[in-house]
N, C-alpha and C positions, 0 to 999 in steps of 0.2 A: 215493606213491613209485613210482619206475620199476620195471617188472617185469624180472626177470633171467631170460632164456631161454637154454637150453643148446642149442647146435648143434655139429655135428661137421664138420670140414674136413680136407683133405689138402694137403700141399705140392704145388705145381705146378712142374714142371721147365721145360717149354716156355713161351715167351712170344710175343707178337705176335698180330696179327689172324687169321692162318691157323690157328694153334693154337686160338685162342678159338672160331672158327667150328666147328672139328672137335669141340670139347668140347660146344658147344651142340647140335649135331646128335645127340649121344649122350645128351642130357638132363642134361648137367653144366654147372654155373654157374661161370664163372671169377670170381676176385676178388683183392683185394690187402689185406694188413694193413699199415698204416703204424704202425711202432713209435714209442715215445716218443723213441728216439734218432735217429729219422729213417730207419731201415732199413726197406725194403719187402720183404714176403714174399708172393710169388704163391701163391695157394691155389685150390682147387676144391672144390665141394660139390654135392650132389644138388639139382637146381633145383626140382622139384615140391614137395618138402617145405618148402623155403625160401619159396616163393610162398604156400603154404598158411598158413605162420606169419604172413606179412605181412597176410593178409586179416583176421586177428583183432585188428589193432591200428590205432587211429586215426592214429597218427603213425609215421613211419619213423625218428624219433630214439629208438632203443632201445638200452639197455645189455644186452649179451649175454655169456653164458659160452661162449667159443669153445674147443672141445677140438681142438687141432691134432695130427694124427698120433698120437692116443691118448696124448699126453703131458700136460703141465700145462695147466690151464684159464687162459685169458687173458680179462681183462675188456676188452671192446671196445665202442666206440660205432659203431652203424651210420651211417656218415658220408654215403654217397651210394649211391643205387640208380638204375641206368639201365634204362629200359624201351624195348622196341621200339615205335616210333610206330604201327605197324600192328596188331600182335597184343597189345601191352601186356605181353608176357612180359618178365620180368626177364632182362637180358642181361649185366649186370656189377654187382658190388657192391664198395664200398670200406669197410673197417673201420679205425677209429682206436683203437689200444691206449691205454687211459686209466688214470690213477691215481685211485682212489676218494677221495683226500684233496686233489686239486687241482681248483679251480674252472675251468669252461670255458664258452664261449658256444655256445648251441644255439638252434635255431629250434623254437618251440612253436606248434602250430595253435590257432586260436581257434574256439570253438563258440558261435554266437549262440543265446541262450535266450530264449524268449518271443516275443510279437508286439507291436511298438510301438503305443502308444495313438494316436500320430499317424497310423498306418495304419488301425487299426480304427475310430477315431472322426473323425479329421481328413481322411481320404481321401488321405493322403500315400503316398509310395513309399519303402521302405527300400533304401538302397544300401550295400553292403559294399565298403570300399576296401582292407582288409587282411585276409588270411586267416591270417596267422601273425606272431608277433613274436619278436625275439631277446632272450634273457635270459642272464645269467651265473649259474651255480649249480654245485654239486657233482654229479658223475655220478649219484649215488644219489638226487638230488632231482628228476631229470627226470620230468615228468608227460606223459601222453598229450595233454592239451589244457588250455587255460584257458577257463572258462565266462564269457561276456559277457552280462549281463542287459540286454536292449534294451527291455523292456516299458514302461519309464517315458519313453521318448523321444517328444517331440511334434514336430510339423512345424517344421523349422528347427533341431532339436537334433542334436547329434553327440557321439560318444565318441572320445577320443584314447587313444593308447597308455598315457599316464600314468594314465588312469582305470581301467585293467584291474586287478581285484582279484587279487593274488597274495601268497603268503606271504613272510615276511621272509627266507627262504632264497634268494629270487630278487632279482637286481638287473637292472633294465631296461637292455638294451643298444641297443634301437631308439630312434629319435628320439621323445622323449616327447610332442611336439606333433603327431605324425603322426596324421591322422584314420583311425579304424578302421571306424566305421559311422555312418550318419546317416539322418535322415528328411527328404526334400525334398518340396516341393509338386509335384503332378502337372503335367506339361508340357501346356499348352493349345495345341491346334492352331488356327491362324488359319483361319476359315471364309471361303470365297469369297463376295463380295456377291451377293445375288439379282439377277435380270435387271432388275427394276424399279428396285432400288437403284442398280445400275450406270448405268442410263439417267439417273436423277435426279442422279447425281453428276457427269454431264458438264456443263461450264460452257456457259452460253448465250452465243452470239456476237452482240454488239450489231450491228444493221444487217443481219443475215442475213435474206434473204427466203425465203419458202416457194417450192416449185417452181412453183406456179401463178402466184404473184406475179411470179416471174422471167420466165415465158413472156409474161405480159401486158405487162410492162415492155419486153421485147424486141420484141414486136409493135408497141407504141406507138412505139418508137424507129425501127422500120422505116418506119412511115407518115410520121413526120416527115422522114426522109431522102428518101423518095420524093417528098414535096411540095416539097422545096427545088429552086430553079432554075426553076420553072414560073411564067410571068407570067399574070395573070388577063386574059382577053380580054373585050371588051364583047359583049353579046348582039347577034346580028344582028337588023337591023330587018326 
């Protein structure tokens, strides 16, 4: 079952990037609540405490009890968390107000359990193609992650979204035939041929003469050319 965590927030009057930057400099985290009716409520909360809360959870798809301005508690889904690309600090959060009796589509992370037999005995390599899948369920049924047992995979085997074990309270929303994880044969690098092998691989040219033979042939041709045109004279008495 999903954990319900209580957080406190205050309404935020100012909006826009300039206001948001000023809040962040003061350690305040800006956010928005999207109501079921479509109404948006800008809010703000203490950033450090919110970040510490996230560190204790595998998934960011959490159902929270949000106390706004000290009034009634709202059941909200942590819909989106934006992080600074350099510092990884949370810079903005979106919450979606939910009804605990209405099903919704959420993304659930996948945890790979075990080590494939195709890796330990077959020398293969495990490749993970999907880190999370989408399912439809009630808000109260949201879990931190789904466990995927990969220990029985051999080289050439793979698991697809439809193979993931989940309870009857979940309906798969992702493509059922989408590959999640597999074991592939190691890629073999082509070796360059040895020097002797490269030489042996060169085709022999028929009729090609060695260097010495070419020189002798050239010399012979030269003698023949020099002997042409000279008449033999009788020996003097």
